[in-house]
N, CA, C and O atoms as a printed pandas DataFrame, in Angstrom:
     atom_number atom_name residue_name chain_id  residue_number  x_coord  y_coord  z_coord
0              1         N          ASP        A               1  148.300   63.313   79.045
1              2        CA          ASP        A               1  148.063   62.242   78.095
2              3         C          ASP        A               1  149.121   62.305   77.005
3              4         O          ASP        A               1  149.602   63.386   76.666
4              5         N          ASN        A               2  149.481   61.169   76.463
5              6        CA          ASN        A               2  150.586   61.124   75.510
6              7         C          ASN        A               2  150.233   61.665   74.121
7              8         O          ASN        A               2  151.134   62.079   73.391
8              9         N          ILE        A               3  148.971   61.676   73.737
9             10        CA          ILE        A               3  148.608   62.180   72.402
10            11         C          ILE        A               3  148.757   63.699   72.322
11            12         O          ILE        A               3  149.407   64.185   71.397
12            13         N          PRO        A               4  148.181   64.474   73.255
13            14        CA          PRO        A               4  148.415   65.925   73.193
14            15         C          PRO        A               4  149.893   66.298   73.338
15            16         O          PRO        A               4  150.377   67.229   72.693
16            17         N          TYR        A               5  150.592   65.561   74.188
17            18        CA          TYR        A               5  152.026   65.832   74.356
18            19         C          TYR        A               5  152.770   65.593   73.043
19            20         O          TYR        A               5  153.590   66.413   72.632
20            21         N          THR        A               6  152.486   64.485   72.396
21            22        CA          THR        A               6  153.146   64.167   71.131
22            23         C          THR        A               6  152.821   65.219   70.081
23            24         O          THR        A               6  153.711   65.682   69.367
24            25         N          ALA        A               7  151.555   65.595   69.983
25            26        CA          ALA        A               7  151.150   66.615   69.009
26            27         C          ALA        A               7  151.824   67.955   69.295
27            28         O          ALA        A               7  152.195   68.675   68.369
28            29         N          THR        A               8  151.981   68.284   70.556
29            30        CA          THR        A               8  152.636   69.533   70.932
30            31         C          THR        A               8  154.122   69.509   70.596
31            32         O          THR        A               8  154.687   70.529   70.199
32            33         N          MET        A               9  154.746   68.370   70.752
33            34        CA          MET        A               9  156.187   68.258   70.538
34            35         C          MET        A               9  156.591   68.192   69.064
35            36         O          MET        A               9  157.747   68.465   68.742
36            37         N          LEU        A              10  155.676   67.839   68.164
37            38        CA          LEU        A              10  156.035   67.702   66.746
38            39         C          LEU        A              10  156.638   68.979   66.160
39            40         O          LEU        A              10  157.714   68.914   65.564
40            41         N          PRO        A              11  155.982   70.150   66.307
41            42        CA          PRO        A              11  156.606   71.355   65.748
42            43         C          PRO        A              11  157.888   71.758   66.476
43            44         O          PRO        A              11  158.783   72.354   65.875
44            45         N          ILE        A              12  157.978   71.439   67.754
45            46        CA          ILE        A              12  159.198   71.748   68.506
46            47         C          ILE        A              12  160.359   70.916   67.976
47            48         O          ILE        A              12  161.467   71.423   67.805
48            49         N          ILE        A              13  160.104   69.650   67.719
49            50        CA          ILE        A              13  161.150   68.784   67.159
50            51         C          ILE        A              13  161.543   69.252   65.764
51            52         O          ILE        A              13  162.724   69.243   65.413
52            53         N          ALA        A              14  160.561   69.662   64.968
53            54        CA          ALA        A              14  160.869   70.161   63.624
54            55         C          ALA        A              14  161.772   71.391   63.705
55            56         O          ALA        A              14  162.753   71.493   62.969
56            57         N          ALA        A              15  161.442   72.323   64.597
57            58        CA          ALA        A              15  162.254   73.534   64.747
58            59         C          ALA        A              15  163.636   73.207   65.298
59            60         O          ALA        A              15  164.636   73.759   64.838
60            61         N          LEU        A              16  163.697   72.324   66.267
61            62        CA          LEU        A              16  164.971   71.936   66.867
62            63         C          LEU        A              16  165.886   71.285   65.838
63            64         O          LEU        A              16  167.071   71.611   65.761
64            65         N          SER        A              17  165.346   70.379   65.060
65            66        CA          SER        A              17  166.174   69.708   64.050
66            67         C          SER        A              17  166.616   70.688   62.965
67            68         O          SER        A              17  167.734   70.596   62.456
68            69         N          ARG        A              18  165.736   71.624   62.614
69            70        CA          ARG        A              18  166.101   72.638   61.623
70            71         C          ARG        A              18  167.227   73.530   62.164
71            72         O          ARG        A              18  168.195   73.812   61.457
72            73         N          ASP        A              19  167.092   73.972   63.425
73            74        CA          ASP        A              19  168.109   74.838   64.026
74            75         C          ASP        A              19  169.451   74.129   64.193
75            76         O          ASP        A              19  170.506   74.752   64.070
76            77         N          LEU        A              20  169.412   72.834   64.473
77            78        CA          LEU        A              20  170.644   72.064   64.647
78            79         C          LEU        A              20  171.211   71.557   63.324
79            80         O          LEU        A              20  172.345   71.081   63.271
80            81         N          GLY        A              21  170.417   71.662   62.256
81            82        CA          GLY        A              21  170.865   71.195   60.950
82            83         C          GLY        A              21  170.948   69.686   60.843
83            84         O          GLY        A              21  171.816   69.150   60.154
84            85         N          ILE        A              22  170.038   68.998   61.528
85            86        CA          ILE        A              22  170.026   67.532   61.490
86            87         C          ILE        A              22  168.686   67.046   60.951
87            88         O          ILE        A              22  167.693   67.773   60.958
88            89         N          GLU        A              23  168.681   65.811   60.491
89            90        CA          GLU        A              23  167.428   65.196   60.060
90            91         C          GLU        A              23  166.564   64.927   61.296
91            92         O          GLU        A              23  167.087   64.507   62.329
92            93         N          PRO        A              24  165.270   65.157   61.209
93            94        CA          PRO        A              24  164.417   65.008   62.392
94            95         C          PRO        A              24  164.036   63.571   62.722
95            96         O          PRO        A              24  163.420   63.330   63.760
96            97         N          TYR        A              25  164.384   62.604   61.865
97            98        CA          TYR        A              25  163.900   61.236   62.043
98            99         C          TYR        A              25  164.239   60.643   63.409
99           100         O          TYR        A              25  163.393   60.012   64.043
100          101         N          VAL        A              26  165.463   60.846   63.855
101          102        CA          VAL        A              26  165.872   60.271   65.141
102          103         C          VAL        A              26  165.067   60.895   66.276
103          104         O          VAL        A              26  164.647   60.196   67.198
104          105         N          LEU        A              27  164.853   62.197   66.212
105          106        CA          LEU        A              27  164.087   62.869   67.265
106          107         C          LEU        A              27  162.621   62.443   67.244
107          108         O          LEU        A              27  162.021   62.225   68.296
108          109         N          TYR        A              28  162.048   62.325   66.057
109          110        CA          TYR        A              28  160.662   61.842   65.960
110          111         C          TYR        A              28  160.552   60.419   66.502
111          112         O          TYR        A              28  159.588   60.071   67.185
112          113         N          PHE        A              29  161.541   59.620   66.188
113          114        CA          PHE        A              29  161.549   58.239   66.652
114          115         C          PHE        A              29  161.633   58.182   68.174
115          116         O          PHE        A              29  160.955   57.371   68.804
116          117         N          GLY        A              30  162.454   59.033   68.759
117          118        CA          GLY        A              30  162.551   59.108   70.214
118          119         C          GLY        A              30  161.246   59.547   70.850
119          120         O          GLY        A              30  160.853   59.023   71.892
120          121         N          LEU        A              31  160.574   60.502   70.232
121          122        CA          LEU        A              31  159.271   60.951   70.729
122          123         C          LEU        A              31  158.252   59.823   70.659
123          124         O          LEU        A              31  157.498   59.600   71.607
124          125         N          LEU        A              32  158.231   59.124   69.555
125          126        CA          LEU        A              32  157.320   57.995   69.391
126          127         C          LEU        A              32  157.578   56.919   70.441
127          128         O          LEU        A              32  156.646   56.380   71.037
128          129         N          THR        A              33  158.834   56.620   70.654
129          130        CA          THR        A              33  159.196   55.600   71.637
130          131         C          THR        A              33  158.800   56.020   73.040
131          132         O          THR        A              33  158.220   55.231   73.786
132          133         N          GLY        A              34  159.106   57.244   73.400
133          134        CA          GLY        A              34  158.772   57.731   74.735
134          135         C          GLY        A              34  157.283   57.746   74.998
135          136         O          GLY        A              34  156.837   57.368   76.081
136          137         N          ALA        A              35  156.510   58.179   74.021
137          138        CA          ALA        A              35  155.056   58.208   74.191
138          139         C          ALA        A              35  154.492   56.800   74.322
139          140         O          ALA        A              35  153.578   56.567   75.113
140          141         N          THR        A              36  155.024   55.877   73.566
141          142        CA          THR        A              36  154.557   54.494   73.639
142          143         C          THR        A              36  154.914   53.855   74.967
143          144         O          THR        A              36  154.081   53.200   75.592
144          145         N          LEU        A              37  156.141   54.043   75.395
145          146        CA          LEU        A              37  156.583   53.436   76.652
146          147         C          LEU        A              37  155.771   53.946   77.832
147          148         O          LEU        A              37  155.289   53.157   78.644
148          149         N          GLY        A              38  155.620   55.239   77.929
149          150        CA          GLY        A              38  154.881   55.801   79.057
150          151         C          GLY        A              38  153.421   55.407   79.069
151          152         O          GLY        A              38  152.847   55.178   80.133
152          153         N          GLY        A              39  152.819   55.328   77.911
153          154        CA          GLY        A              39  151.405   54.984   77.836
154          155         C          GLY        A              39  151.099   53.532   78.134
155          156         O          GLY        A              39  150.034   53.216   78.664
156          157         N          ASN        A              40  152.016   52.653   77.803
157          158        CA          ASN        A              40  151.752   51.225   77.980
158          159         C          ASN        A              40  152.293   50.640   79.272
159          160         O          ASN        A              40  151.717   49.690   79.803
160          161         N          ILE        A              41  153.363   51.171   79.781
161          162        CA          ILE        A              41  154.005   50.557   80.940
162          163         C          ILE        A              41  153.359   50.974   82.253
163          164         O          ILE        A              41  153.237   50.159   83.168
164          165         N          THR        A              42  152.945   52.228   82.358
165          166        CA          THR        A              42  152.455   52.722   83.646
166          167         C          THR        A              42  150.934   52.809   83.687
167          168         O          THR        A              42  150.301   53.086   82.668
168          169         N          PRO        A              43  150.349   52.575   84.847
169          170        CA          PRO        A              43  148.887   52.664   84.973
170          171         C          PRO        A              43  148.345   54.070   84.721
171          172         O          PRO        A              43  147.195   54.219   84.310
172          173         N          VAL        A              44  149.149   55.096   84.959
173          174        CA          VAL        A              44  148.685   56.467   84.763
174          175         C          VAL        A              44  149.279   57.097   83.506
175          176         O          VAL        A              44  149.186   58.312   83.327
176          177         N          GLY        A              45  149.884   56.296   82.636
177          178        CA          GLY        A              45  150.538   56.811   81.444
178          179         C          GLY        A              45  149.600   57.182   80.314
179          180         O          GLY        A              45  150.008   57.872   79.380
180          181         N          ALA        A              46  148.372   56.747   80.375
181          182        CA          ALA        A              46  147.393   57.072   79.338
182          183         C          ALA        A              46  146.001   57.127   79.960
183          184         O          ALA        A              46  145.706   56.429   80.930
184          185         N          SER        A              47  145.168   57.962   79.387
185          186        CA          SER        A              47  143.796   58.107   79.890
186          187         C          SER        A              47  143.042   56.787   79.856
187          188         O          SER        A              47  142.253   56.495   80.754
188          189         N          ALA        A              48  143.281   55.997   78.829
189          190        CA          ALA        A              48  142.589   54.709   78.716
190          191         C          ALA        A              48  142.956   53.781   79.869
191          192         O          ALA        A              48  142.113   53.025   80.352
192          193         N          ASN        A              49  144.201   53.834   80.306
193          194        CA          ASN        A              49  144.612   53.007   81.445
194          195         C          ASN        A              49  143.860   53.415   82.708
195          196         O          ASN        A              49  143.364   52.563   83.445
196          197         N          ILE        A              50  143.781   54.702   82.950
197          198        CA          ILE        A              50  143.092   55.203   84.139
198          199         C          ILE        A              50  141.617   54.834   84.090
199          200         O          ILE        A              50  141.047   54.389   85.087
200          201         N          ALA        A              51  141.000   55.023   82.924
201          202        CA          ALA        A              51  139.577   54.685   82.782
202          203         C          ALA        A              51  139.353   53.186   82.947
203          204         O          ALA        A              51  138.417   52.770   83.629
204          205         N          GLY        A              52  140.197   52.382   82.332
205          206        CA          GLY        A              52  140.057   50.929   82.431
206          207         C          GLY        A              52  140.223   50.424   83.851
207          208         O          GLY        A              52  139.459   49.570   84.302
208          209         N          ILE        A              53  141.207   50.941   84.553
209          210        CA          ILE        A              53  141.411   50.540   85.946
210          211         C          ILE        A              53  140.242   51.000   86.805
211          212         O          ILE        A              53  139.826   50.296   87.725
212          213         N          GLY        A              54  139.713   52.179   86.506
213          214        CA          GLY        A              54  138.534   52.661   87.230
214          215         C          GLY        A              54  137.333   51.754   87.033
215          216         O          GLY        A              54  136.606   51.467   87.984
216          217         N          LEU        A              55  137.121   51.303   85.809
217          218        CA          LEU        A              55  136.013   50.381   85.537
218          219         C          LEU        A              55  136.212   49.048   86.246
219          220         O          LEU        A              55  135.261   48.485   86.788
220          221         N          LEU        A              56  137.420   48.548   86.246
221          222        CA          LEU        A              56  137.703   47.293   86.949
222          223         C          LEU        A              56  137.460   47.434   88.449
223          224         O          LEU        A              56  136.888   46.542   89.077
224          225         N          ARG        A              57  137.888   48.539   89.013
225          226        CA          ARG        A              57  137.670   48.764   90.449
226          227         C          ARG        A              57  136.184   48.874   90.764
227          228         O          ARG        A              57  135.718   48.390   91.795
228          229         N          LYS        A              58  135.456   49.509   89.873
229          230        CA          LYS        A              58  134.005   49.646   90.063
230          231         C          LYS        A              58  133.326   48.280   90.088
231          232         O          LYS        A              58  132.321   48.091   90.773
232          233         N          GLU        A              59  133.878   47.337   89.342
233          234        CA          GLU        A              59  133.331   45.977   89.296
234          235         C          GLU        A              59  133.906   45.076   90.391
235          236         O          GLU        A              59  133.584   43.889   90.458
236          237         N          GLY        A              60  134.745   45.639   91.234
237          238        CA          GLY        A              60  135.261   44.878   92.361
238          239         C          GLY        A              60  136.630   44.257   92.180
239          240         O          GLY        A              60  137.089   43.512   93.045
240          241         N          TYR        A              61  137.290   44.549   91.074
241          242        CA          TYR        A              61  138.635   44.017   90.836
242          243         C          TYR        A              61  139.669   45.047   91.281
243          244         O          TYR        A              61  139.536   46.240   91.006
244          245         N          GLU        A              62  140.683   44.575   91.959
245          246        CA          GLU        A              62  141.772   45.456   92.378
246          247         C          GLU        A              62  142.957   45.242   91.446
247          248         O          GLU        A              62  143.398   44.111   91.242
248          249         N          VAL        A              63  143.465   46.319   90.888
249          250        CA          VAL        A              63  144.613   46.243   89.985
250          251         C          VAL        A              63  145.804   46.895   90.690
251          252         O          VAL        A              63  145.823   48.106   90.907
252          253         N          LYS        A              64  146.778   46.087   91.036
253          254        CA          LYS        A              64  147.998   46.591   91.662
254          255         C          LYS        A              64  148.977   47.016   90.570
255          256         O          LYS        A              64  148.934   46.514   89.447
256          257         N          ASN        A              65  149.850   47.941   90.920
257          258        CA          ASN        A              65  150.868   48.361   89.958
258          259         C          ASN        A              65  151.693   47.177   89.477
259          260         O          ASN        A              65  152.000   47.075   88.289
260          261         N          SER        A              66  152.052   46.287   90.385
261          262        CA          SER        A              66  152.865   45.128   89.990
262          263         C          SER        A              66  152.129   44.242   88.985
263          264         O          SER        A              66  152.744   43.693   88.070
264          265         N          ASP        A              67  150.815   44.102   89.153
265          266        CA          ASP        A              67  150.023   43.328   88.189
266          267         C          ASP        A              67  149.992   44.016   86.830
267          268         O          ASP        A              67  150.094   43.367   85.789
268          269         N          PHE        A              68  149.851   45.333   86.853
269          270        CA          PHE        A              68  149.823   46.095   85.610
270          271         C          PHE        A              68  151.160   45.961   84.885
271          272         O          PHE        A              68  151.198   45.772   83.669
272          273         N          PHE        A              69  152.259   46.060   85.641
273          274        CA          PHE        A              69  153.587   45.951   85.040
274          275         C          PHE        A              69  153.830   44.572   84.443
275          276         O          PHE        A              69  154.492   44.463   83.411
276          277         N          LYS        A              70  153.317   43.529   85.057
277          278        CA          LYS        A              70  153.506   42.164   84.554
278          279         C          LYS        A              70  152.922   41.999   83.156
279          280         O          LYS        A              70  153.427   41.215   82.353
280          281         N          ILE        A              71  151.871   42.733   82.875
281          282        CA          ILE        A              71  151.262   42.681   81.546
282          283         C          ILE        A              71  151.813   43.790   80.657
283          284         O          ILE        A              71  152.117   43.560   79.487
284          285         N          GLY        A              72  151.940   44.989   81.212
285          286        CA          GLY        A              72  152.338   46.153   80.435
286          287         C          GLY        A              72  153.742   46.089   79.875
287          288         O          GLY        A              72  153.971   46.472   78.728
288          289         N          ILE        A              73  154.682   45.610   80.667
289          290        CA          ILE        A              73  156.073   45.593   80.204
290          291         C          ILE        A              73  156.287   44.618   79.042
291          292         O          ILE        A              73  156.859   45.020   78.029
292          293         N          PRO        A              74  155.852   43.351   79.143
293          294        CA          PRO        A              74  156.029   42.460   77.978
294          295         C          PRO        A              74  155.279   42.961   76.735
295          296         O          PRO        A              74  155.797   42.895   75.620
296          297         N          PHE        A              75  154.061   43.458   76.940
297          298        CA          PHE        A              75  153.300   43.988   75.804
298          299         C          PHE        A              75  154.048   45.146   75.156
299          300         O          PHE        A              75  154.139   45.222   73.930
300          301         N          THR        A              76  154.576   46.036   75.965
301          302        CA          THR        A              76  155.286   47.192   75.439
302          303         C          THR        A              76  156.538   46.781   74.686
303          304         O          THR        A              76  156.838   47.341   73.632
304          305         N          ILE        A              77  157.263   45.824   75.205
305          306        CA          ILE        A              77  158.468   45.353   74.515
306          307         C          ILE        A              77  158.116   44.820   73.131
307          308         O          ILE        A              77  158.778   45.156   72.149
308          309         N          VAL        A              78  157.089   43.999   73.049
309          310        CA          VAL        A              78  156.667   43.443   71.759
310          311         C          VAL        A              78  156.163   44.549   70.836
311          312         O          VAL        A              78  156.517   44.583   69.658
312          313         N          ALA        A              79  155.340   45.451   71.364
313          314        CA          ALA        A              79  154.772   46.522   70.543
314          315         C          ALA        A              79  155.850   47.467   70.025
315          316         O          ALA        A              79  155.829   47.851   68.856
316          317         N          VAL        A              80  156.783   47.839   70.878
317          318        CA          VAL        A              80  157.841   48.755   70.463
318          319         C          VAL        A              80  158.765   48.088   69.447
319          320         O          VAL        A              80  159.146   48.718   68.460
320          321         N          LEU        A              81  159.126   46.844   69.666
321          322        CA          LEU        A              81  159.968   46.144   68.687
322          323         C          LEU        A              81  159.270   46.023   67.339
323          324         O          LEU        A              81  159.890   46.232   66.297
324          325         N          ALA        A              82  157.993   45.689   67.354
325          326        CA          ALA        A              82  157.237   45.612   66.096
326          327         C          ALA        A              82  157.195   46.975   65.416
327          328         O          ALA        A              82  157.352   47.075   64.199
328          329         N          GLY        A              83  156.984   48.013   66.199
329          330        CA          GLY        A              83  156.980   49.366   65.638
330          331         C          GLY        A              83  158.330   49.762   65.073
331          332         O          GLY        A              83  158.401   50.353   63.995
332          333         N          TYR        A              84  159.404   49.442   65.788
333          334        CA          TYR        A              84  160.753   49.722   65.294
334          335         C          TYR        A              84  160.988   49.053   63.947
335          336         O          TYR        A              84  161.464   49.683   63.002
336          337         N          ILE        A              85  160.653   47.789   63.872
337          338        CA          ILE        A              85  160.870   47.040   62.632
338          339         C          ILE        A              85  160.051   47.634   61.494
339          340         O          ILE        A              85  160.557   47.809   60.385
340          341         N          TYR        A              86  158.792   47.941   61.765
341          342        CA          TYR        A              86  157.930   48.525   60.735
342          343         C          TYR        A              86  158.485   49.861   60.253
343          344         O          TYR        A              86  158.608   50.092   59.050
344          345         N          ILE        A              87  158.815   50.725   61.185
345          346        CA          ILE        A              87  159.339   52.042   60.813
346          347         C          ILE        A              87  160.654   51.895   60.061
347          348         O          ILE        A              87  160.882   52.588   59.069
348          349         N          TRP        A              88  161.511   51.011   60.517
349          350        CA          TRP        A              88  162.794   50.812   59.849
350          351         C          TRP        A              88  162.598   50.317   58.418
351          352         O          TRP        A              88  163.305   50.754   57.510
352          353         N          LEU        A              89  161.645   49.411   58.211
353          354        CA          LEU        A              89  161.411   48.869   56.873
354          355         C          LEU        A              89  160.730   49.867   55.949
355          356         O          LEU        A              89  161.029   49.910   54.755
356          357         N          VAL        A              90  159.820   50.667   56.488
357          358        CA          VAL        A              90  159.029   51.562   55.646
358          359         C          VAL        A              90  159.705   52.917   55.438
359          360         O          VAL        A              90  159.705   53.443   54.325
360          361         N          TRP        A              91  160.275   53.479   56.491
361          362        CA          TRP        A              91  160.803   54.845   56.417
362          363         C          TRP        A              91  162.298   54.918   56.655
363          364         O          TRP        A              91  162.753   55.734   57.457
364          365         N          ARG        A              92  163.051   54.106   55.995
365          366        CA          ARG        A              92  164.507   54.207   56.120
366          367         C          ARG        A              92  164.972   55.482   55.438
367          368         O          ARG        A              92  164.626   55.737   54.285
368          369         N          PRO        A              93  165.765   56.289   56.156
369          370        CA          PRO        A              93  166.262   57.535   55.511
370          371         C          PRO        A              93  167.311   57.251   54.465
371          372         O          PRO        A              93  167.825   58.177   53.838
């Protein structure tokens, strides 16, 4: 799941940026982007996706990967762009 992974990577990114002598913002931003992309684009990228697809299947609906991508990819593009803009406006280094 992307939440435990993100939480696990935060101190690693802090240590890595400290050891390299760089600001951690770019690395944190990359982590945020990667977690968002994986969770929204793929059917198995987040626990909620797996649970939701399971509930749909239980009710008789079949969710194909191509159907998931048709919704997930545009949503992710909009969500990530909105997040980029928000982060850029609020936390400019």
